[in-house]
N, C-alpha and C positions, 0 to 999 in steps of 0.2 A: 210815395216820394216823401222824403225828409227835406225839411229847409231849415237854413241855420241865420242866425242874426248876432250881433254883439252888442254887449252893455259895458260901459265903463262904471265900474261901481269904486267907492271909496277904500274898497280892499282888494282892487285889482281888477283885472278883465273878466267878464263872463261870457261863455258861449251857450247862446239859446237854442235849443232845437224844438222843431215842432211836425207834426202829421197835420192831417186836415181835421183830426179830432181835438187837438189840443198841444199842450207843450208836453215835450217827452223828455227833453233834458234841460238843466242848468247846471252848469259847472265851472268852476273858477279855472283860469287858465293855470295850467302846471299840476293842478290837483292828482290825487289818486284816483286812478280809473277815469281819466279824464275823456269824455268823448267815447268811452269804450264801447257803448251799444249804438253808436252813430253808424250806418250804413255808409260804406265808402261812396256810394251815390247819393250824393244830398245837393242842394243849390241854395245860395244867399238869397235870400228873398224878405221882404218887409211885408209880414202878415198881421193881420189884426190881432192876433194872440201874442204876437210880439211887441205891439203897441201897448196891450193891456199889462202885458208883464212889465215892459219899462216903466209904466206908470205906477204899479205895484212896488217895484223896487225902488222908485224916486221916493215914494211916500215912506216906504220901509226904510231906507239909508236916511232918511231926514227924523228919524227917531219916534215915528208915529205908529200906529197899527192900522195895515191898510183895512177898509171896511167892506173889499171885494176880493174875489179870489179869479185869476185868469183860469180859463179852460184848460184844465190838465189829462194828459191821458198816460196813465201808468201802465207801463209793460213790463211784468214780469211774472215770476210764479204765482200761483194762489197763495201761498205762504208770504212770498215777500208783499204782494198787494196788501193783505191783511196787516202785516207790521206798516207798510206805508200808510195805510188808513187811519191807524192808531197815532202815528207821527202827527197826522194832519189834525189831530184833536187835542192835541197839548196846545194848552192857552199860551198865547203871547206873555214872553217874560217868565215863564215857568219850566222847571224840568222834571223830567221823570228818569228812572232808571231802567236799564236792561231788563232787569227783573221785573220791573212793573209791566214791562211790554209783554214779557214771557207769560205772565201771570194773566193778563187780558186773554192773550191767544189760545191758553189752556182752557179758560172759561167758557170760550167761544165754542171751541172744538169739544167741550167735555171731556177734558183730560184732566189726570190728577197733578201732572206737572209738565213743564216745558221748558227746554233748555235756555238760559239767558244769553249762552253763546249762538245758540241759532238764531236768536232775535236779534244779536248784535251783528251777524253775518248779513242779515237781510237789511238792517239800518245802514249797515256801511255801503251798500250796493243801492242806496237810493241814487236815482238819477236825477231826482228833480230838488236839488239843493235850496236851502232857505225857505221856499215856498212849502216844501214839504221838509218842516223842519227838524231833520235829524240832528242839528246842532244843540237841541232842547234835551238830548238823553245823554246821562251821565252814569258812572259806575257807582254802585251801590254804596261806596265810602265816600263818594263826593268827586272821585276821578273824572278829568275832563278828558278821558281818552276816547278814541276813537271818531276823529273827525276827518273824512277825506279831504278836506280843504285845508287841513293843518289847525293845529292845536291854537294856534294865535289868532285865526279868523275865528273858531269857534269861542274863543274867549269876548273878543270884540262884537260879535254877535249878539252874546248874552248881556255884555254891558249896554250895548246899544239898547236892548229889550228892558233896560233896567232890572234885569234879574236878580234876585239875591245871590249874591256870590259866596256868603258865608258858607263854609264848610267844604266849598269847590276847590279844586287844588289841579295844576298841572302835575304829571308825575314824573320824578326825577328820573334822568336817563340812567340806566344801568352803565357800568364802565366796563 
């Protein structure tokens, strides 16, 4: 059974989802892929993992790095979970590129090369936003592309973490 709860952040409403193992989803309301993997049968409930997650988010949105992690239950393909584990290792306030993730996966699998686009696809389908920090991934040229929660939120999250924004930019929309 999946359970849901809500959190009001400074960047908008957030839907939390969990099962008996841990947090399975954290989505900004209205974001791309919003609650896409949430089963139709779920119920609103106040679970301990939701309390832990809300405490973590309160600390995070106060501009501090939380010193604990709520229980998470990442559900995806073997490749996606490998990518999401790499996301969890990105230090607070730092960024890496999609190519960096692809290189790490290639090394782990003993491959000569891995597609940055494949890594990007897995990053984009991360279901536990912020806690599994996909907002810390940028393009090789510093492009702040690819955040399901929106590029404005991605910038605000990086600014909140006091990330070095030199060389990072929002792509101009093509006409």
